[in-house]
All heavy atoms as an XYZ file, in Angstrom:
839
protein
N     122.288     90.856    102.081
C     121.629     91.529    103.185
C     121.616     90.591    104.386
O     121.464     89.388    104.235
C     120.207     91.903    102.787
C     120.127     92.880    101.633
S     118.444     93.467    101.269
C     117.676     91.967    100.672
N     121.754     91.178    105.560
C     121.736     90.392    106.795
C     120.752     91.006    107.778
O     120.546     92.218    107.791
C     123.113     90.361    107.436
C     124.130     89.560    106.651
C     125.378     89.340    107.475
C     126.406     88.552    106.708
N     126.096     87.149    106.583
N     120.146     90.154    108.602
C     119.238     90.599    109.653
C     119.351     89.638    110.829
O     119.684     88.457    110.656
C     117.808     90.657    109.131
N     119.050     90.147    112.007
C     119.082     89.342    113.232
C     117.702     88.732    113.467
O     116.783     89.417    113.907
C     119.488     90.226    114.420
C     120.903     90.771    114.361
C     121.102     91.864    115.404
C     121.895     89.643    114.577
N     117.567     87.457    113.140
C     116.294     86.762    113.287
C     116.223     86.070    114.647
O     117.212     85.531    115.141
C     116.131     85.687    112.193
C     115.796     86.270    110.856
C     116.799     86.693    110.004
C     114.478     86.402    110.455
C     116.504     87.243    108.770
C     114.176     86.948    109.227
C     115.192     87.368    108.383
N     115.036     86.099    115.211
C     114.783     85.377    116.449
C     113.554     84.512    116.279
O     112.707     84.771    115.421
N     113.459     83.501    117.103
C     112.396     82.500    116.982
C     111.308     82.702    118.028
O     111.592     82.869    119.212
C     113.012     81.118    117.142
C     112.044     79.987    116.991
C     112.807     78.662    117.003
N     111.906     77.559    116.924
C     111.589     76.773    117.927
N     112.126     76.967    119.106
N     110.749     75.784    117.766
N     110.078     82.688    117.556
C     108.872     82.697    118.379
C     108.817     83.830    119.397
O     108.481     83.627    120.557
C     108.687     81.354    119.069
C     108.369     80.221    118.128
C     108.032     78.965    118.899
C     107.647     77.848    117.967
N     107.316     76.619    118.673
N     109.139     85.040    118.955
C     108.915     86.195    119.822
C     107.422     86.441    119.903
O     106.700     86.239    118.934
C     109.620     87.448    119.275
C     111.102     87.397    119.455
C     111.940     87.285    118.365
C     111.661     87.440    120.720
C     113.304     87.224    118.522
C     113.038     87.377    120.893
C     113.856     87.272    119.800
N     106.985     86.905    121.053
C     105.559     87.158    121.226
C     105.129     88.453    120.547
O     104.100     88.509    119.912
C     105.186     87.184    122.711
C     103.738     87.501    122.932
C     102.749     86.600    122.548
C     103.349     88.722    123.464
C     101.413     86.900    122.713
C     102.015     89.026    123.641
C     101.058     88.120    123.259
O      99.736     88.424    123.413
N     105.950     89.499    120.682
C     105.535     90.788    120.130
C     106.753     91.623    119.734
O     107.896     91.211    119.925
C     104.638     91.551    121.113
C     105.328     91.827    122.428
O     106.542     91.974    122.501
N     104.556     91.893    123.500
N     106.477     92.800    119.206
C     107.534     93.675    118.712
C     108.467     94.129    119.837
O     109.669     94.246    119.635
C     106.924     94.877    117.989
C     107.890     95.855    117.340
C     108.820     95.153    116.347
C     107.122     96.983    116.649
N     107.953     94.365    121.024
C     108.801     94.796    122.120
C     109.854     93.744    122.447
O     111.036     94.058    122.601
C     107.981     95.093    123.386
C     108.858     95.633    124.516
S     108.094     95.753    126.146
C     106.596     96.601    125.826
N     109.448     92.478    122.512
C     110.407     91.390    122.759
C     111.453     91.326    121.643
O     112.634     91.139    121.901
C     109.692     90.040    122.840
C     109.034     89.764    124.153
C     108.481     88.344    124.223
O     108.662     87.545    123.269
O     107.864     88.026    125.239
N     111.001     91.463    120.403
C     111.911     91.418    119.259
C     112.923     92.555    119.325
O     114.121     92.348    119.125
C     111.122     91.472    117.949
C     111.939     91.558    116.657
C     112.881     90.361    116.510
C     111.006     91.678    115.457
N     112.464     93.763    119.630
C     113.368     94.915    119.714
C     114.402     94.725    120.822
O     115.587     95.003    120.630
C     112.573     96.201    119.945
C     111.885     96.707    118.697
C     111.140     98.007    118.958
C     110.540     98.549    117.669
N     109.834     99.818    117.892
N     113.966     94.248    121.986
C     114.890     94.036    123.107
C     115.950     92.997    122.748
O     117.138     93.198    122.992
C     114.121     93.602    124.348
C     113.289     94.710    124.970
C     112.376     94.222    126.089
O     112.388     93.007    126.420
O     111.644     95.068    126.639
N     115.521     91.886    122.167
C     116.454     90.820    121.798
C     117.416     91.288    120.705
O     118.602     90.933    120.717
C     115.690     89.583    121.339
N     116.929     92.094    119.777
C     117.776     92.607    118.703
C     118.863     93.517    119.275
O     120.030     93.413    118.890
C     116.925     93.368    117.661
O     115.964     92.459    117.101
C     117.784     93.944    116.545
N     118.493     94.394    120.201
C     119.478     95.288    120.828
C     120.532     94.485    121.597
O     121.720     94.773    121.510
C     118.792     96.299    121.750
C     118.079     97.395    121.001
C     118.965     98.132    120.011
O     120.085     98.540    120.382
O     118.546     98.298    118.852
N     120.096     93.474    122.338
C     121.038     92.625    123.083
C     122.003     91.919    122.136
O     123.205     91.846    122.395
C     120.285     91.591    123.920
C     119.601     92.171    125.132
C     118.789     91.130    125.901
O     119.053     89.909    125.756
O     117.886     91.542    126.649
N     121.460     91.386    121.049
C     122.301     90.673    120.078
C     123.322     91.611    119.448
O     124.491     91.245    119.276
C     121.428     90.024    118.999
N     122.908     92.830    119.129
C     123.837     93.809    118.552
C     124.949     94.147    119.545
O     126.115     94.239    119.179
C     123.092     95.078    118.144
C     122.292     94.928    116.869
C     121.588     96.229    116.520
C     120.800     96.107    115.238
N     120.088     97.355    114.905
N     124.570     94.334    120.819
C     125.559     94.643    121.856
C     126.559     93.503    122.023
O     127.723     93.732    122.328
C     124.863     94.924    123.181
C     124.111     96.241    123.199
C     123.242     96.417    124.439
O     123.330     95.588    125.377
O     122.468     97.393    124.474
N     126.091     92.270    121.827
C     126.949     91.093    121.964
C     127.745     90.794    120.694
O     128.491     89.816    120.640
C     126.119     89.863    122.342
C     125.537     89.966    123.749
O     126.037     90.778    124.555
O     124.576     89.222    124.046
N     127.540     91.602    119.654
C     128.289     91.418    118.418
C     127.796     90.286    117.531
O     128.534     89.796    116.681
N     126.556     89.873    117.720
C     125.992     88.793    116.900
C     125.828     89.282    115.462
O     125.372     90.399    115.219
C     124.633     88.329    117.467
C     123.998     87.278    116.571
C     124.797     87.800    118.879
N     126.225     88.459    114.535
C     126.097     88.774    113.113
C     124.801     88.145    112.599
O     124.494     87.006    112.913
C     127.306     88.235    112.318
C     128.575     88.907    112.818
C     127.119     88.441    110.825
C     129.841     88.326    112.266
N     124.073     88.891    111.820
C     122.791     88.417    111.322
C     122.909     87.346    110.262
O     124.002     86.993    109.807
N     121.751     86.850    109.858
C     121.656     85.818    108.821
C     121.378     86.457    107.466
O     120.680     87.467    107.369
C     120.512     84.854    109.149
O     120.721     84.248    110.388
N     121.898     85.828    106.413
C     121.597     86.271    105.059
C     120.143     85.959    104.752
O     119.615     84.920    105.166
C     122.485     85.541    104.048
C     123.940     85.938    104.161
O     124.217     87.124    104.433
O     124.801     85.058    103.978
N     119.493     86.870    104.019
C     118.087     86.647    103.670
C     117.783     87.233    102.307
O     118.525     88.055    101.785
C     117.148     87.250    104.720
C     117.132     88.756    104.758
C     116.196     89.475    104.021
C     118.048     89.475    105.514
C     116.171     90.857    104.043
C     118.034     90.852    105.548
C     117.089     91.540    104.815
O     117.078     92.909    104.839
N     116.671     86.788    101.755
C     116.127     87.350    100.528
C     114.625     87.524    100.733
O     113.992     86.734    101.434
C     116.435     86.444     99.308
O     116.030     87.122     98.127
C     115.734     85.109     99.394
N     114.077     88.564    100.144
C     112.645     88.851    100.278
C     111.906     88.207     99.114
O     112.203     88.474     97.952
C     112.396     90.374    100.319
C     110.904     90.677    100.340
C     113.101     90.996    101.520
N     110.947     87.350     99.448
C     110.166     86.671     98.409
C     108.857     87.397     98.098
O     108.263     87.192     97.052
C     109.870     85.201     98.784
C     109.071     85.116    100.081
C     111.155     84.403     98.863
C     108.477     83.745    100.365
N     108.422     88.241     99.068
C     107.154     88.947     98.886
C     107.082     90.085     99.896
O     107.676     90.004    100.963
C     106.005     87.968     99.116
C     104.639     88.495     98.880
C     103.581     87.384     98.741
N     103.816     86.190     99.505
C     103.227     85.905    100.668
N     102.369     86.741    101.196
N     103.476     84.770    101.287
N     106.327     91.127     99.555
C     106.080     92.224    100.482
C     104.592     92.307    100.779
O     103.765     92.093     99.891
C     106.540     93.561     99.907
C     108.036     93.707     99.836
C     108.475     95.099     99.402
O     107.644     95.889     98.895
O     109.663     95.386     99.571
N     104.290     92.620    102.033
C     102.912     92.827    102.463
C     102.856     94.198    103.119
O     103.639     94.476    104.036
C     102.475     91.737    103.468
C     101.100     92.039    104.033
C     102.517     90.366    102.830
N     101.977     95.058    102.630
C     101.799     96.379    103.234
C     100.556     96.379    104.103
O      99.499     95.915    103.673
C     101.667     97.458    102.156
C     102.954     97.730    101.422
C     102.848     98.916    100.496
O     101.732     99.207    100.010
O     103.879     99.539    100.252
N     100.715     96.901    105.325
C      99.606     96.966    106.276
C      99.414     98.411    106.720
O     100.388     99.176    106.809
C      99.910     96.106    107.503
C     100.174     94.612    107.268
C     100.559     93.943    108.592
C      98.963     93.934    106.659
N      98.179     98.758    107.031
C      97.917    100.073    107.617
C      98.546    100.096    109.006
O      98.922     99.045    109.558
C      96.413    100.320    107.723
O      95.848     99.449    108.694
N      98.661    101.275    109.592
C      99.244    101.386    110.930
C      98.473    100.521    111.926
O      99.069     99.808    112.735
C      99.267    102.851    111.372
C     100.052    103.047    112.650
O     101.233    102.641    112.689
O      99.485    103.588    113.625
N      97.165    100.535    111.845
C      96.322     99.737    112.755
C      96.577     98.237    112.557
O      96.750     97.494    113.515
C      94.844    100.075    112.524
C      93.905     99.350    113.437
C      92.461     99.757    113.177
C      91.519     98.972    114.060
N      90.111     99.330    113.825
N      96.616     97.804    111.306
C      96.868     96.389    111.002
C      98.274     95.977    111.439
O      98.470     94.887    111.973
C      96.716     96.124    109.502
C      95.308     96.277    108.975
C      95.262     96.305    107.450
O      96.197     96.839    106.805
O      94.271     95.785    106.901
N      99.252     96.857    111.213
C     100.637     96.575    111.592
C     100.757     96.433    113.109
O     101.417     95.518    113.606
C     101.553     97.689    111.073
C     103.015     97.387    111.202
C     103.679     96.646    110.232
C     103.747     97.855    112.290
C     105.035     96.371    110.332
C     105.104     97.591    112.398
C     105.752     96.849    111.424
N     100.125     97.319    113.845
C     100.157     97.242    115.316
C      99.512     95.953    115.811
O      99.999     95.330    116.751
C      99.499     98.464    115.930
C     100.377     99.698    115.818
C      99.714    100.922    116.401
C     100.657    102.117    116.276
N     100.001    103.365    116.654
N      98.416     95.558    115.186
C      97.775     94.293    115.565
C      98.716     93.126    115.278
O      98.903     92.242    116.106
C      96.447     94.112    114.820
C      95.698     92.847    115.206
C      94.369     92.753    114.498
C      93.520     91.581    114.876
N      94.152     90.339    115.168
N      99.320     93.127    114.091
C     100.263     92.081    113.700
C     101.434     91.999    114.676
O     101.796     90.927    115.145
C     100.761     92.360    112.271
C     102.005     91.635    111.884
C     102.037     90.251    111.776
C     103.173     92.337    111.606
C     103.199     89.581    111.417
C     104.334     91.680    111.240
C     104.349     90.297    111.156
N     102.038     93.135    115.017
C     103.221     93.139    115.873
C     102.903     92.974    117.355
O     103.806     92.811    118.158
C     104.051     94.421    115.670
O     103.243     95.567    115.948
C     104.613     94.487    114.259
N     101.628     92.987    117.715
C     101.253     92.773    119.119
C     101.181     91.292    119.467
O     101.177     90.921    120.636
C      99.920     93.448    119.443
O      98.857     92.764    118.810
N     101.111     90.410    118.441
C     101.048     88.964    118.689
C     101.601     88.215    117.474
O     100.860     87.837    116.576
C      99.618     88.526    118.982
C      99.516     87.056    119.365
O     100.552     86.348    119.400
O      98.393     86.599    119.637
N     102.916     88.009    117.490
C     103.560     87.302    116.377
C     103.175     85.823    116.314
O     103.453     85.164    115.327
C     105.080     87.410    116.475
C     105.654     88.741    116.115
C     106.642     89.310    116.891
C     105.231     89.429    114.986
C     107.206     90.534    116.556
C     105.776     90.662    114.640
C     106.762     91.209    115.431
N     102.570     85.296    117.364
C     102.229     83.872    117.376
C     100.860     83.587    116.759
O     100.431     82.441    116.677
C     102.296     83.332    118.809
C     103.665     83.508    119.475
C     103.637     82.979    120.908
C     104.765     82.835    118.683
N     100.192     84.629    116.299
C      98.881     84.479    115.675
C      99.045     84.174    114.186
O      99.843     84.811    113.494
C      98.082     85.770    115.853
C      96.679     85.708    115.307
C      95.924     87.007    115.548
O      96.186     87.685    116.553
O      95.074     87.342    114.704
N      98.281     83.194    113.684
C      98.292     82.897    112.252
C      97.859     84.129    111.470
O      97.002     84.896    111.922
C      97.344     81.741    111.920
C      97.886     80.382    112.314
O      99.052     80.299    112.742
O      97.136     79.397    112.206
N      98.446     84.303    110.286
C      98.129     85.438    109.426
C      97.591     84.922    108.093
O      98.142     83.977    107.534
C      99.376     86.295    109.176
C      99.974     86.897    110.424
C      99.029     87.873    111.098
O      98.292     88.604    110.445
N      99.046     87.887    112.420
N      96.520     85.535    107.572
C      95.935     85.050    106.318
C      96.861     85.193    105.112
O      96.698     84.488    104.122
C      94.673     85.918    106.155
C      94.929     87.142    106.974
C      95.819     86.702    108.102
N      97.858     86.067    105.174
C      98.767     86.306    104.054
C     100.037     85.466    104.132
O     100.907     85.580    103.284
C      99.095     87.792    103.931
C      99.321     88.498    105.225
C      98.390     89.194    105.960
C     100.533     88.573    105.968
N      98.974     89.685    107.106
C     100.285     89.328    107.130
C     101.815     88.078    105.759
C     101.269     89.592    108.075
C     102.790     88.342    106.708
C     102.499     89.090    107.840
N     100.145     84.613    105.148
C     101.285     83.697    105.253
C     100.829     82.305    104.835
O      99.819     81.810    105.312
C     101.855     83.641    106.690
C     102.444     84.992    107.088
C     102.920     82.554    106.797
C     102.971     85.037    108.516
N     101.598     81.689    103.938
C     101.312     80.322    103.501
C     102.367     79.383    104.089
O     103.505     79.788    104.310
C     101.372     80.233    101.973
C     100.406     81.129    101.276
C     100.622     81.038     99.772
C     100.014     82.244     99.105
N     100.763     82.699     97.972
N     101.993     78.142    104.312
C     102.945     77.160    104.842
C     104.142     76.978    103.913
O     105.218     76.616    104.350
C     102.256     75.820    105.096
C     101.314     75.863    106.273
C     100.718     74.513    106.557
C      99.808     74.616    107.763
N      99.236     73.339    108.137
N     103.960     77.269    102.633
C     105.053     77.112    101.676
C     106.022     78.299    101.689
O     107.075     78.246    101.067
C     104.495     76.929    100.263
O     103.710     78.052     99.889
N     105.685     79.371    102.395
C     106.594     80.518    102.522
C     107.735     80.157    103.462
O     107.621     79.271    104.295
C     105.853     81.738    103.090
C     104.819     82.314    102.149
O     104.979     82.165    100.924
O     103.850     82.910    102.644
N     108.808     80.876    103.346
C     109.920     80.697    104.274
C     110.911     79.650    103.811
O     111.026     79.337    102.637
N     111.648     79.132    104.789
C     112.698     78.170    104.477
C     113.939     78.890    103.979
O     114.164     80.062    104.264
N     114.742     78.163    103.199
C     115.965     78.747    102.639
C     116.002     78.493    101.135
O     115.376     77.561    100.638
C     117.234     78.132    103.278
O     117.207     76.712    103.109
C     117.327     78.457    104.755
N     116.760     79.321    100.442
C     116.930     79.116     99.010
C     118.210     78.324     98.759
O     118.898     77.904     99.701
C     116.912     80.456     98.247
C     118.076     81.356     98.603
O     119.089     80.939     99.160
N     117.940     82.636     98.268
N     118.547     78.147     97.480
C     119.719     77.343     97.102
C     121.033     77.963     97.570
O     122.042     77.275     97.695
C     119.743     77.108     95.588
C     119.857     78.347     94.734
C     118.566     79.154     94.547
O     117.471     78.646     94.887
O     118.653     80.296     94.086
N     121.038     79.261     97.884
C     122.243     79.936     98.382
C     122.352     79.882     99.912
O     123.298     80.396    100.480
C     122.242     81.410     97.959
C     122.291     81.645     96.478
C     122.226     83.144     96.212
C     122.095     83.458     94.750
N     121.915     84.899     94.533
N     121.316     79.304    100.558
C     121.312     79.238    102.013
C     120.733     80.480    102.674
O     120.772     80.614    103.892
N     120.174     81.380    101.880
C     119.553     82.587    102.423
C     118.146     82.259    102.932
O     117.437     81.462    102.322
C     119.430     83.667    101.343
C     120.746     84.097    100.741
C     120.566     84.896     99.464
O     119.629     84.606     98.670
O     121.379     85.798     99.247
N     117.752     82.905    104.035
C     116.395     82.742    104.535
C     115.426     83.427    103.579
O     115.654     84.557    103.155
C     116.273     83.359    105.930
C     117.153     82.735    106.999
C     117.032     83.520    108.301
C     116.784     81.276    107.221
N     114.353     82.742    103.248
C     113.310     83.294    102.375
C     112.283     83.992    103.264
O     111.652     83.350    104.096
C     112.652     82.178    101.566
C     113.620     81.468    100.625
C     112.969     80.292     99.922
N     111.944     80.764     99.004
C     110.648     80.432     99.088
N     110.214     79.622    100.027
N     109.782     80.910     98.220
N     112.139     85.304    103.093
C     111.327     86.101    104.010
C     110.224     86.885    103.320
O     110.330     87.239    102.159
C     112.210     87.111    104.737
S     113.517     86.360    105.644
N     109.225     87.189    104.132
C     108.188     88.141    103.744
C     108.540     89.455    104.446
O     108.808     89.463    105.651
C     106.791     87.660    104.198
C     106.452     86.324    103.555
C     105.735     88.722    103.866
C     105.219     85.657    104.150
N     108.576     90.535    103.692
C     108.799     91.863    104.267
C     107.424     92.463    104.561
O     106.613     92.628    103.644
C     109.559     92.754    103.295
C     109.776     94.170    103.818
C     110.462     95.042    102.776
N     111.877     94.680    102.678
C     112.533     94.554    101.535
N     111.915     94.713    100.372
N     113.815     94.241    101.539
N     107.173     92.780    105.822
C     105.902     93.373    106.236
C     106.171     94.846    106.521
O     107.008     95.185    107.360
C     105.333     92.671    107.486
C     103.964     93.233    107.832
C     105.254     91.157    107.268
N     105.461     95.703    105.809
C     105.711     97.146    105.874
C     104.505     97.870    106.457
O     103.368     97.660    106.029
C     105.992     97.711    104.470
C     107.161     96.967    103.825
C     106.249     99.214    104.522
C     107.316     97.251    102.342
N     104.778     98.739    107.433
C     103.757     99.654    107.922
C     103.714    100.791    106.916
O     104.646    101.593    106.839
C     104.123    100.163    109.320
C     103.084    101.096    109.886
O     102.416    101.831    109.167
N     102.955    101.085    111.202
N     102.653    100.842    106.101
C     102.636    101.826    105.021
C     102.478    103.257    105.526
O     102.719    104.195    104.778
C     101.592    101.478    103.958
C     100.175    101.413    104.404
C      99.302    100.968    103.235
C      97.883    100.705    103.685
N      97.069    100.200    102.598
N     102.140    103.438    106.810
C     102.030    104.789    107.357
C     103.352    105.287    107.941
O     103.653    106.473    107.867
C     100.939    104.842    108.438
C      99.560    104.514    107.870
O      99.255    104.952    106.745
O      98.793    103.812    108.561
N     104.150    104.387    108.529
C     105.395    104.804    109.182
C     106.657    104.333    108.459
O     107.740    104.811    108.738
C     105.463    104.265    110.626
O     105.574    102.837    110.574
C     104.246    104.679    111.436
N     106.521    103.342    107.583
C     107.674    102.790    106.882
C     108.417    101.718    107.664
O     109.371    101.127    107.161
N     107.993    101.445    108.891
C     108.643    100.402    109.692
C     108.511     99.057    108.982
O     107.483     98.765    108.372
C     107.992    100.335    111.074
C     108.713     99.469    112.057
C     108.156     99.601    113.466
O     107.100    100.233    113.662
O     108.788     99.051    114.370
N     109.589     98.229    109.074
C     109.603     96.957    108.354
C     109.996     95.809    109.274
O     110.964     95.915    110.025
C     110.606     97.015    107.197
C     110.281     98.054    106.162
C     111.392     98.177    105.163
C     111.173     99.412    104.302
N     112.395     99.853    103.688
N     109.258     94.728    109.160
C     109.545     93.491    109.870
C     109.714     92.402    108.822
O     108.960     92.331    107.850
C     108.387     93.105    110.828
C     108.159     94.185    111.879
C     108.631     91.743    111.473
C     109.270     94.350    112.875
N     110.705     91.559    109.019
C     110.900     90.391    108.157
C     110.381     89.173    108.889
O     110.575     89.047    110.097
C     112.385     90.197    107.859
C     113.077     91.339    107.136
C     114.588     91.148    107.191
C     112.591     91.434    105.699
N     109.739     88.282    108.166
C     109.302     87.034    108.783
C     109.607     85.848    107.878
O     109.439     85.915    106.663
C     107.807     87.055    109.154
O     107.467     85.802    109.742
C     106.911     87.301    107.964
N     110.090     84.800    108.500
C     110.314     83.521    107.836
C     109.433     82.529    108.605
O     109.792     82.090    109.692
C     111.785     83.122    107.926
C     112.053     81.748    107.345
O     111.133     81.018    106.980
N     113.305     81.381    107.277
N     108.259     82.194    108.059
C     107.341     81.327    108.782
C     107.793     79.871    108.882
O     107.263     79.120    109.699
C     106.034     81.459    108.008
C     106.419     81.949    106.665
C     107.694     82.705    106.817
N     108.763     79.489    108.059
C     109.367     78.152    108.159
C     108.314     77.037    108.220
O     108.341     76.173    109.093
C     110.290     78.104    109.367
C     111.231     76.920    109.438
C     112.305     76.952    108.362
O     112.828     78.018    108.055
O     112.601     75.880    107.827
N     107.344     77.092    107.282
C     106.358     76.018    107.181
C     105.120     76.189    108.039
O     104.276     75.297    108.106
N     104.988     77.327    108.690
C     103.807     77.602    109.515
C     103.050     78.780    108.923
O     103.490     79.389    107.945
C     104.226     77.903    110.962
C     104.810     76.697    111.653
C     106.159     76.390    111.514
C     104.012     75.862    112.414
C     106.704     75.274    112.135
C     104.547     74.745    113.045
C     105.893     74.462    112.895
O     106.420     73.354    113.503
N     101.927     79.127    109.516
C     101.134     80.258    109.044
C     101.232     81.445    109.998
O     100.401     82.335    109.973
C      99.691     79.830    108.815
C      99.594     78.831    107.659
C      98.184     78.331    107.400
O      97.324     78.428    108.304
O      97.957     77.832    106.290
N     102.240     81.433    110.855
C     102.509     82.573    111.726
C     103.986     82.934    111.581
O     104.781     82.133    111.077
C     102.152     82.259    113.187
C     103.079     81.284    113.870
C     104.143     81.746    114.637
C     102.890     79.918    113.752
C     105.008     80.854    115.266
C     103.734     79.028    114.385
C     104.808     79.487    115.148
N     104.376     84.123    112.002
C     105.766     84.560    111.841
C     106.713     83.847    112.817
O     107.065     84.384    113.854
C     105.712     86.061    112.146
C     104.292     86.433    112.148
C     103.530     85.204    112.463
N     107.091     82.638    112.493
C     107.902     81.825    113.401
C     109.259     82.477    113.694
O     109.721     82.498    114.820
C     108.108     80.435    112.806
C     108.747     79.478    113.769
C     108.584     78.052    113.297
N     109.015     77.158    114.344
C     109.677     76.050    114.117
N     109.983     75.702    112.886
N     110.035     75.268    115.104
N     109.910     82.998    112.671
C     111.164     83.742    112.833
C     110.914     85.174    112.386
O     110.318     85.390    111.321
C     112.286     83.117    111.990
C     112.671     81.751    112.445
C     112.062     80.629    111.912
C     113.633     81.580    113.430
C     112.417     79.348    112.337
C     114.000     80.298    113.864
C     113.375     79.202    113.310
O     113.716     77.942    113.730
N     111.360     86.133    113.183
C     111.149     87.535    112.843
C     112.443     88.323    113.026
O     113.321     87.943    113.795
C     110.054     88.173    113.725
O     110.358     87.924    115.092
C     108.680     87.644    113.385
N     112.517     89.438    112.295
C     113.663     90.339    112.394
C     113.201     91.743    112.046
O     112.212     91.921    111.332
C     114.794     89.915    111.443
N     113.928     92.714    112.556
C     113.677     94.103    112.207
C     114.582     94.444    111.026
O     115.784     94.189    111.071
C     113.985     95.025    113.408
C     113.050     94.671    114.565
C     113.853     96.492    112.997
C     113.437     95.315    115.874
N     113.990     94.984    109.979
C     114.812     95.371    108.835
C     115.143     96.853    108.959
O     114.247     97.682    109.084
C     114.091     95.100    107.521
C     114.981     95.345    106.315
C     114.327     94.977    105.000
O     113.169     95.353    104.776
O     114.978     94.303    104.200
N     116.438     97.153    108.937
C     116.866     98.553    109.058
C     116.714     99.295    107.760
O     116.767     98.805    106.711
C     118.331     98.612    109.504
C     118.509     97.997    110.897
O     117.631     98.182    111.746
O     119.536     97.344    111.118
């Protein structure tokens, strides 16, 4: 699986714009694997996606990084009301340092 990850986006709008630009430019995404899923209500998901730089209680510093195959280790965050999915690789932090939209 591949996704277009970006670093330190402020919110979902920035992530969506950058993802569209990258697709138009023919950028190929990074390989990733999902280590855990977190389901949020629509309200919680909107709060989460309004400020990606905010620490999250469900992210641990040990999450993220890469596995032995070189794939990014990600948390899949799901809006349980709409099905929208965001991938995050916190890379040693407690906030979504790298994010991507999962199709």
